[in-house]
C-alpha positions as a Markdown table, in Angstrom:
| # | Residue | x | y | z |
|---|---|---|---|---|
| 1 | Met | 111.7 | -59.8 | -141.8 |
| 2 | Ile | 115.3 | -60.1 | -140.5 |
| 3 | Ser | 117.8 | -57.9 | -142.2 |
| 4 | Asp | 121.1 | -59.4 | -143.4 |
| 5 | Arg | 123.3 | -59.8 | -140.4 |
| 6 | Met | 127.1 | -60.3 | -140.5 |
| 7 | Thr | 128.7 | -62.5 | -137.8 |
| 8 | Ala | 132.4 | -63.6 | -138.0 |
| 9 | Gly | 132.5 | -63.3 | -141.8 |
| 10 | Arg | 129.2 | -65.1 | -142.1 |
| 11 | Val | 125.9 | -63.7 | -143.3 |
| 12 | Ile | 122.6 | -64.7 | -141.8 |
| 13 | Arg | 119.7 | -64.0 | -144.1 |
| 14 | Thr | 116.4 | -65.3 | -145.5 |
| 15 | Val | 116.8 | -68.3 | -147.9 |
| 16 | Val | 115.7 | -67.6 | -151.5 |
| 17 | Pro | 113.8 | -70.2 | -153.6 |
| 18 | Ala | 116.8 | -70.8 | -155.9 |
| 19 | Glu | 118.7 | -72.3 | -153.0 |
| 20 | Val | 116.3 | -75.1 | -152.2 |
| 21 | Glu | 118.6 | -77.8 | -153.4 |
| 22 | Asp | 121.4 | -76.6 | -151.2 |
| 23 | Val | 119.0 | -76.5 | -148.3 |
| 24 | Val | 117.9 | -80.1 | -148.9 |
| 25 | Ala | 121.5 | -81.3 | -149.1 |
| 26 | Leu | 122.4 | -79.6 | -145.8 |
| 27 | His | 119.3 | -81.0 | -144.2 |
| 28 | Ala | 120.2 | -84.5 | -145.3 |
| 29 | Arg | 123.9 | -84.2 | -144.1 |
| 30 | Ala | 122.8 | -83.0 | -140.7 |
| 31 | Arg | 120.1 | -85.5 | -140.2 |
| 32 | Ala | 122.3 | -88.4 | -141.2 |
| 33 | Thr | 124.5 | -87.8 | -138.1 |
| 34 | Tyr | 121.7 | -88.9 | -135.6 |
| 35 | Tyr | 120.4 | -91.8 | -137.6 |
| 36 | Pro | 123.3 | -94.3 | -137.3 |
| 37 | Asp | 121.4 | -96.9 | -139.5 |
| 38 | Gly | 120.6 | -94.3 | -142.2 |
| 39 | Ile | 117.9 | -91.7 | -142.5 |
| 40 | Pro | 114.5 | -93.4 | -142.4 |
| 41 | Gln | 112.7 | -93.4 | -145.8 |
| 42 | Asp | 109.2 | -92.3 | -144.8 |
| 43 | Gly | 108.2 | -91.1 | -148.2 |
| 44 | Thr | 108.7 | -87.4 | -147.5 |
| 45 | Asp | 109.6 | -85.4 | -150.6 |
| 46 | Trp | 112.1 | -83.1 | -148.9 |
| 47 | Leu | 112.6 | -81.0 | -152.0 |
| 48 | Ala | 108.8 | -80.2 | -152.1 |
| 49 | Ala | 108.7 | -79.7 | -148.3 |
| 50 | Trp | 111.5 | -77.2 | -148.3 |
| 51 | Arg | 110.1 | -75.4 | -151.3 |
| 52 | Ser | 106.8 | -75.1 | -149.4 |
| 53 | Ala | 108.6 | -73.8 | -146.3 |
| 54 | Ile | 110.5 | -71.2 | -148.2 |
| 55 | Ala | 107.4 | -70.0 | -150.1 |
| 56 | Arg | 105.1 | -69.7 | -147.0 |
| 57 | Pro | 104.3 | -66.1 | -146.5 |
| 58 | Glu | 103.8 | -66.6 | -142.8 |
| 59 | Gly | 106.9 | -68.7 | -142.3 |
| 60 | His | 110.6 | -67.9 | -142.1 |
| 61 | Val | 113.6 | -69.9 | -143.4 |
| 62 | Leu | 116.9 | -68.3 | -142.3 |
| 63 | Cys | 120.3 | -69.5 | -143.4 |
| 64 | Val | 123.9 | -68.9 | -142.5 |
| 65 | Val | 126.2 | -68.3 | -145.5 |
| 66 | Glu | 130.0 | -68.5 | -145.4 |
| 67 | Lys | 132.1 | -68.2 | -148.5 |
| 68 | Gly | 129.0 | -68.5 | -150.7 |
| 69 | Arg | 127.9 | -71.8 | -149.1 |
| 70 | Ile | 124.9 | -72.4 | -146.8 |
| 71 | Ile | 126.2 | -73.9 | -143.6 |
| 72 | Gly | 123.2 | -73.5 | -141.3 |
| 73 | Leu | 119.5 | -73.1 | -141.6 |
| 74 | Ala | 116.4 | -72.6 | -139.5 |
| 75 | Ser | 112.7 | -72.9 | -140.4 |
| 76 | Phe | 110.0 | -71.5 | -138.1 |
| 77 | Arg | 106.4 | -70.2 | -138.1 |
| 78 | Thr | 103.3 | -70.2 | -135.9 |
| 79 | Pro | 101.8 | -73.7 | -136.2 |
| 80 | Glu | 98.1 | -74.0 | -137.1 |
| 81 | Gly | 95.9 | -73.8 | -134.1 |
| 82 | Ala | 98.6 | -72.4 | -131.8 |
| 83 | Pro | 98.3 | -69.0 | -130.0 |
| 84 | Ala | 99.5 | -66.1 | -132.2 |
| 85 | Asp | 102.4 | -65.4 | -129.8 |
| 86 | Thr | 103.8 | -68.9 | -130.2 |
| 87 | Val | 106.3 | -69.9 | -132.8 |
| 88 | Lys | 107.6 | -73.4 | -133.7 |
| 89 | Leu | 111.1 | -74.1 | -134.7 |
| 90 | Phe | 110.4 | -76.8 | -137.3 |
| 91 | Gln | 114.0 | -77.3 | -138.5 |
| 92 | Phe | 117.4 | -76.2 | -137.2 |
| 93 | His | 120.5 | -77.6 | -138.8 |
| 94 | Val | 124.2 | -76.8 | -139.0 |
| 95 | Asp | 126.6 | -78.4 | -141.4 |
| 96 | Pro | 128.5 | -81.1 | -139.4 |
| 97 | Asp | 131.8 | -79.6 | -140.6 |
| 98 | His | 130.9 | -76.4 | -138.7 |
| 99 | Trp | 129.7 | -77.8 | -135.4 |
| 100 | Arg | 131.0 | -76.0 | -132.3 |
| 101 | Ser | 132.2 | -73.0 | -134.3 |
| 102 | Gly | 129.5 | -70.6 | -133.3 |
| 103 | Val | 127.2 | -71.1 | -136.3 |
| 104 | Gly | 124.4 | -72.6 | -134.4 |
| 105 | Ala | 124.6 | -70.0 | -131.6 |
| 106 | Ala | 124.6 | -67.1 | -134.1 |
| 107 | Leu | 121.7 | -68.6 | -136.0 |
| 108 | His | 119.7 | -69.2 | -132.8 |
| 109 | Ala | 120.3 | -65.6 | -131.8 |
| 110 | Ala | 119.0 | -64.4 | -135.2 |
| 111 | Cys | 115.9 | -66.6 | -134.7 |
| 112 | Val | 115.3 | -65.1 | -131.3 |
| 113 | Glu | 115.7 | -61.6 | -132.7 |
| 114 | Glu | 113.1 | -62.3 | -135.4 |
| 115 | Trp | 110.7 | -63.9 | -132.8 |
| 116 | Arg | 111.0 | -60.8 | -130.6 |
| 117 | Ala | 110.4 | -58.5 | -133.6 |
| 118 | Asp | 107.3 | -60.5 | -134.5 |
| 119 | Gly | 105.9 | -60.3 | -131.0 |
| 120 | Lys | 106.4 | -64.0 | -130.1 |
| 121 | Arg | 106.5 | -64.9 | -126.4 |
| 122 | Thr | 107.1 | -68.6 | -126.6 |
| 123 | Ser | 108.9 | -71.0 | -129.0 |
| 124 | Val | 108.5 | -74.7 | -129.1 |
| 125 | Leu | 110.3 | -77.5 | -130.9 |
| 126 | Asp | 110.7 | -81.2 | -130.9 |
| 127 | Val | 114.1 | -82.9 | -131.1 |
| 128 | His | 114.9 | -86.6 | -131.9 |
| 129 | Val | 115.5 | -88.6 | -128.7 |
| 130 | Gly | 118.8 | -89.9 | -130.0 |
| 131 | Asn | 120.1 | -86.5 | -131.0 |
| 132 | Arg | 122.0 | -85.8 | -127.7 |
| 133 | Arg | 124.2 | -83.2 | -129.4 |
| 134 | Ala | 121.2 | -81.1 | -130.4 |
| 135 | Gln | 119.6 | -81.5 | -127.0 |
| 136 | Gly | 122.7 | -80.2 | -125.3 |
| 137 | Phe | 122.8 | -77.2 | -127.8 |
| 138 | Tyr | 119.2 | -76.3 | -127.0 |
| 139 | Ala | 119.8 | -76.6 | -123.3 |
| 140 | Arg | 122.7 | -74.2 | -123.6 |
| 141 | Gln | 120.5 | -71.7 | -125.4 |
| 142 | Gly | 117.9 | -71.8 | -122.6 |
| 143 | Trp | 115.4 | -74.4 | -123.9 |
| 144 | Val | 113.6 | -76.6 | -121.3 |
| 145 | Pro | 111.3 | -79.6 | -121.4 |
| 146 | Asp | 107.8 | -78.5 | -122.4 |
| 147 | Pro | 105.5 | -79.1 | -119.4 |
| 148 | Glu | 102.5 | -79.1 | -121.7 |
| 149 | Asn | 103.9 | -81.9 | -123.8 |
| 150 | Pro | 105.8 | -84.5 | -121.7 |
| 151 | Pro | 107.2 | -87.4 | -123.6 |
| 152 | Ala | 105.0 | -90.5 | -123.8 |
| 153 | Glu | 106.3 | -94.0 | -123.7 |
| 154 | Gly | 107.8 | -94.8 | -127.1 |
| 155 | Asp | 108.0 | -91.2 | -128.3 |
| 156 | His | 110.9 | -90.6 | -130.8 |
| 157 | His | 111.0 | -86.9 | -130.0 |
| 158 | Leu | 111.3 | -84.7 | -126.9 |
| 159 | Phe | 109.3 | -81.5 | -126.8 |
| 160 | Leu | 111.1 | -78.4 | -125.6 |
| 161 | Arg | 110.0 | -74.8 | -124.9 |
| 162 | Phe | 111.9 | -71.5 | -125.0 |
| 163 | Ser | 110.8 | -68.2 | -123.4 |
| 164 | Val | 111.4 | -65.6 | -126.1 |
| 165 | Thr | 110.7 | -62.8 | -123.6 |
| 166 | Gly | 113.3 | -64.2 | -121.2 |
| 167 | Glu | 110.7 | -64.9 | -118.5 |
């Protein structure tokens, strides 16, 4: 597990179960920025989903804390049926008030550090097609379109891949 890491007065660490409501609130604030007509109500119980992600023994939920407040979070694990050396970044969010301040880059670096420590070689993710800001961020971090999952007509997500080993 990643040890607490200090970066520019911020701490990057594992989320604890008591913080789930703060995690849900940050998730909603960040997602609202790329759904101009409002976040789709698909019936997902995000409180339950985040509780499950935090509790999964084989998963990781990292957060960036500044002045006692969670301002960034990342959730990842090896998806069912995937090779053991593959990890999926399921969620990655930065509080919109902290965009372009280094929070995302520091959190991404912590994720990569954990993936390397866990022996992962490849990371995958999907990003909403309308979320150009996130797509640009991922490209700057070295993510590329996943050749094994090209977008199909009408897809709402793009599939990206990252070489953890730097290959």
